[in-house]
N, C-alpha and C positions, 0 to 999 in steps of 0.2 A: 462389497464394501470392505475396505481395509480394516483389520482389527487393530485396536490400540494394544501396544505391548504391555504385558503385566508389569506393574511397578516393582522395582527391586526393594527388598525389605531387609532392614537391619534390626534384629531383635536382641534385647537384653532381658532374659526371662526372669532374673532375680538379681537386682542390683545389690552388690555387696558393699560393706563398709559405709552404710548409712543407717540411721535410726528408723526402723520400720520397714515396710514391705512395698516394693513397687516394681513394675516392669516398664520397659521403654520400647516402643515400636516406631521405627522410622521408615516410611514408605516413600520411595523416590520414583516419581513418574517422569514422563518425557517433558511435561510442562509444569508440573506442580510437585509439591513436597508436603507430606503430612506427618506431623509429630504427635504422638499420643503417650503421655506419661500416665500409666495405669496404676494409680495408688490403690492397691487392693487390701491394705491394712483394714481389718474389721472395724466397723464403727464402735465407738466406746461410750457414747451417750452421757457424757459428764454433765451436760446441761440438765438432763433428766434426773440424774442423781442429786443435783443441787437443789432442784425445786422441792419445796417442803421442808428444807433444812433451816435450822435456826442460824442467825447471823454469826454466832461464835463457833459454828461447825464448818463453815464453808472454806476457811483458810486451810484447815487440815485436809479436807477433801480435795481442794484445788491443788495442793502441793503434790498429790498423787498422780496428777495428769502426766507428769514427766519425771523420770528418774535422773535426767541430766540437768534440768533447770527447775527443780522444785521451789527454790527460793524466789525465782521470778514469778511463778504462778501464785505462790502464797502471798507475796507482797502485792501483786496486782489485785488479787482477791480482796485483801484487807483494805486497800486504798479505795476500791469500788464500794465496799460496804460503808466505809467512812464517808465517802461522798454522798451516799444515799441518806446517811444519818446526820449530815451536816457537821461532821467531826473534823477538826484541823489538828493533826498530831503535833507534838512538841518538836522543836528543832533537833533535839537529841534523838528522838525516834526516827526522824527523817534521815539524819546522818548515819545512824546505825543500819537502817535499811539500805541506804545507798552503799555503804561499806560492804554489806553482805552481798548485794546484787553485783557490785563490781567484782568481788572475789569470785563469784560464781561464773560470771562472764569469762574471766581470765581462765579459770579451771576448765570450763567447757572448750574454749579455744585451744587450750593445750592438748586436750584429748583429741579434738578433731584434727589438728595439724599433724600430730605425731602418729596417731593410730589409724586415721582414715585417709588423710591426704598424702603424706610422705611416701607410702608404699607405691603409689601411682607413678612416682617420678624416679624410683630406684628399681623398678621391675620386680616387686615382691607382691605376693597375694595378700599379705598383712604385715603388721608391725612386728609380730612375734618372730617371724622369719628373719626380720632385719636385725634383731637385737644382738646376735653374736658378732656381727660386723660393725655395729654402731653402738658400741659400749658407752661412749660419752653422751650420745644423744639419748640413750635409754636412761642414763643417770639423771641428765637434765630434766627429762620428762617426769620422772618419778619424784625428784626433789621439788620441782616447781608445783606439781599437783598437790603434794603433801602440804606445802606451805599455804596454798590457797584454800585447801579443804579445812585447814585448821581454823581459818577465820570463821567459816560457817559453824564449825563445831563449838568453838569457844563462845561466840555470841548467840548462836541459835540453839545450842544445847546438843546438837549433833550435826555431822557434816551434811547429811541428806535428810530431807523431810524434817526441818527444824521444829522445835517444840516451844520455844520461848516467844515467838512472834504472835501477837494477838491484836485485836482491834484496839487502836489508840495506844499502842505501846508494846512493852516487853514484860514478861512475867519475872524476868531476872536480868539485871544489868551487870555486865562484867566489870571487874576491878580494873583500875588504871594499869596496874602491874601486868595484868593479863594482856591488855591491848599493846603495851610496850613490848611484851614478849613476842606477840604476833608480828609487830613491826620489825623486830630483829630477824625473824625468820624470813620475811620478805627481802630484807637487805641482802641476805646471803644468796638468794636465788636471782636477784635482779641482773647480775652479769649473765646468767643463763638465758634470761629473756632477750638480752641483746644478741646473744649468739643465735637464738631461735630466729630472730628477725633476719639476720644475715643469711641463715640457712634457707629460710623460706623465700627470701627475696631473690636468691640466685637460682631458683629452680627454673627449668626450661619451659616456660609457659608458652602456649600458642600465641602468635601475633593476631589478636582478635579484639576488635572494638565494636560495641553495639550502642546505638542511640538509646539511652536508658534514662528514665525518670527515677531518681532516687528520692526516698522519703524517710525521714527520721524525726525523732523528737529533737527540739532545740530549745535550750534554756538560755536566758539572758546572761547568766553569771557563771555557768559551769557546763561541763560536758554532760549533757542531759542523759539520765538513766531513769529516774522515777518521776520527773516533772518536766514541763515544757509544753510546746505546741508542735503540731505536725508542721513540718517544713519540707518543701519540695525543692529539688535542685533546678527545676524549670520555672520556679516562681510560684508564690502563693504560700500561705500558712493558715492553719485552721486550729481552733481550740479542740480540746479533747471532747467537749460536749457536742461538737459538730461531726463526730465520727459517722453516725448513721446518715447524715446528710451528704457527706462527701465520698463515702466508700460504699460499694455494693458487693454482695456475694452472689455468685452464680453456681448453680448445680450443673454438673456434667454427668453424662450417662456411663462414663467409663472409669470413674474414680470415686472413691468414698469421700475425698476431700472436696471442699468448695473452692472456687477461684474467686479471689478478691480483685476488684478493679477500682480505679479512681474514676468517679463519675465524669463522663465527657472526655476522658483522657486515656483510659485503658490500663494496661499492665504497668507495674512499677516494681522496684527492687528495694527491699529492706535488709538490714543486717550490717555487718562490719563495714563493707565497702560504702554503703549509703551513709553511715554515720561519719566515716572518715572524710568522705567527699563534702559533706554538709558542715561538719564541725571541726575541720582540721585546724582552724585558727584558734580553737580552744584547747588544743593539746598543750602540755607542758613543753617548754623549750627543748628539753632533753629528747622528747619524743619526736619533735620536729626535726632535730638534728639526726636522729636515727633514721627517719624517713628519707632524708637527703642521702645518708650513707648507703641505703639500700636502693637508691634511685627510684623512689616512689614519689610521684608528683600528682597533685590534684588539679583539676578533676581527672579521675581515672575511669575509663569506660570499658575496661577489660574485666568481665566477670570472674575470670580465673584468678585475678588479683584480689579477690575476696580473701584468699589465703594470706596475702601480704598484709591486708588491712587487719585481719585477725592478729597477726604477729605484732603489729604496731599497737593494737589495743591491749595485748598482753603486757607490753612494757608500760604503756600509759596507765593501765589499770593498777599495776603494781605500785607505780609512783603515787597515784592518787590514794590507794589503800594505805600506803605508808603515811601519807600526809594526814589522813583522817585518824589513823590509829594513834599517832603521836600528838595530835592537836586536841582530841576529845578529852574532856575531863568528866567522866560519867558520874551522874547523880541518880539516886534512887527516885523512881517515879511510879506511881500507882495508876494503871490504866483505868480511866473513868469512861463509862459508856451510858448515854441516854438514848434509848431506842426511839427512832423516828421513822415513819414510813416514807417511801419515795424511791425514785430511780437513782442509780449511780453508776457511772462508767469510769474506768481507770485504764490508762495505757502506760506501759513501761517498755524499756528496751531490754528484752531478753537477749541471750547470746546470739540468736539467729535473727533478731529484729523485733519489730513492733508486736507486742502482745496485748490483747484487749480482753478485759473482763467487764461485763455489764450485768447488774442485778437490779431487780425491783423488789423492795421489802414491804411487807404490810406493817400494820401498827403494832404487831407482836414481835417484829423482827424476823419474820419467816420469809424465806425467798419464794416469791411467786413467779418470777421469770428470770431466766439466766441465759446469757449469750457469751460464747467464748470464740475469739478469732486469734489464731496463732500465727507466728511469723511465716511458717511454711505455706499456710493458706494465702497469706499476702504475696508470697513469692511464686506460687504455683504457675500463674499465667505467664509471668516473666521468664521462668525457667524454660517453659515450652517455646516462648518467643526466641530466646537466646539459642536453644537447641536447633531451631529451624534455621537461624542465621548461620550457625556453626556448620550444619549439614550443607547449606548452599555454598559455603566457602571451601570446605575441606573434603567433600565427597570425591573419591577417586574410584571409578568402577573396577579397576584392577586391584584395589587395596581397600576393601570396605572395613577391614579390621582397624585401620588407622582412625577412621571416623568413629567407630564403635568405642575405641579407647578414649578419644577426645570427649565423646558424649558422657562417658562415665566420669571422667575427670571434671567436666563442667558441672554435672549434678552434684558431685561431692564437694566441689568448691563452694557451692551455695550452703553447704552444711545443713541439709534439710532434716527435719524431724517429722517423718511421715506419721509416726504414732500419735503425735500431738495434733496433727492436721485433720484427723477423721472424726469430726463431730457433726 
């Protein structure tokens, strides 16, 4: 009997320039191909930490889940608690939260594009090695990051792990003069955001398209961040309360993270590319013109172009932050909370996509059940699907390193946070 040849294996033992720890194994046989994304980041058990905690503690604990997007985690936590208690925050609270979350999305995208993605396309192991030859890009990166971090610092009390956000409001409201100062800082770096979009838009991405279902929040009146309904690029929309009915999590034996699937439909993609594909019509006109300038058209099915979508969201986010900062007339408000038992689920758009927090509170306001689903868990199955399609198209037996490089670029284009995914 003829023996089947051993499959060829491409391994990445430790993927660099991503948040968290993972390996990738690509096994290429004569008739099949197997992709395994081994997320070996140790589990962190945040749901367990949150059970037994009082409602006014969960925001601070939730913000510690991620050092990159603590504002998204804290905001989603607070909104879930408010949902459980039947609290509808004031328009001012909603606007300030939207402002902070937008600023954090922009700041996160800036870090990802400059420090994680760019080195792939200029042949450097990291951004630090690029800095001597890319002085302008380095300065743009630092100035933009500083301007957006200041938003979180002034409104939230500090740039990371904010301290002023609480259930049903803020402990301190910034003065109008402080908001206008933040707006001036964003005005100064807005031209740098345009330059970033042109830089990212002209990178040599592989010619690669995948049939993908994109899902994001969509709101009737604005580019959804903290409110809206689940909306699919392939049709269909669902309320946030229908999350458990429409989405499932699967445990796999080779990764600490769970895979999320849309019931009856399979893998899907969340994040910047999903948002831009679904909500492009809600961009400001200046951002639409910038997309045209960098030759970005929707719908776009190239997952490498998530980088370009992030660059467009940097520009759009700055414009929207500036609008909110200059239009808000802050008033003092005292957060009022009346404890009520019940379940509450909230979903927001974090930098990497849909972030879900769900809690069940008892009559004393103590958490009895907690569930967290992060963007990378939502993307996990789709990343593997795209990697398989990439290997099928680009594998060359005499040049396996080319596929290895493309696989790394693809994973980094998703901007995964494996540390957040392991619950």
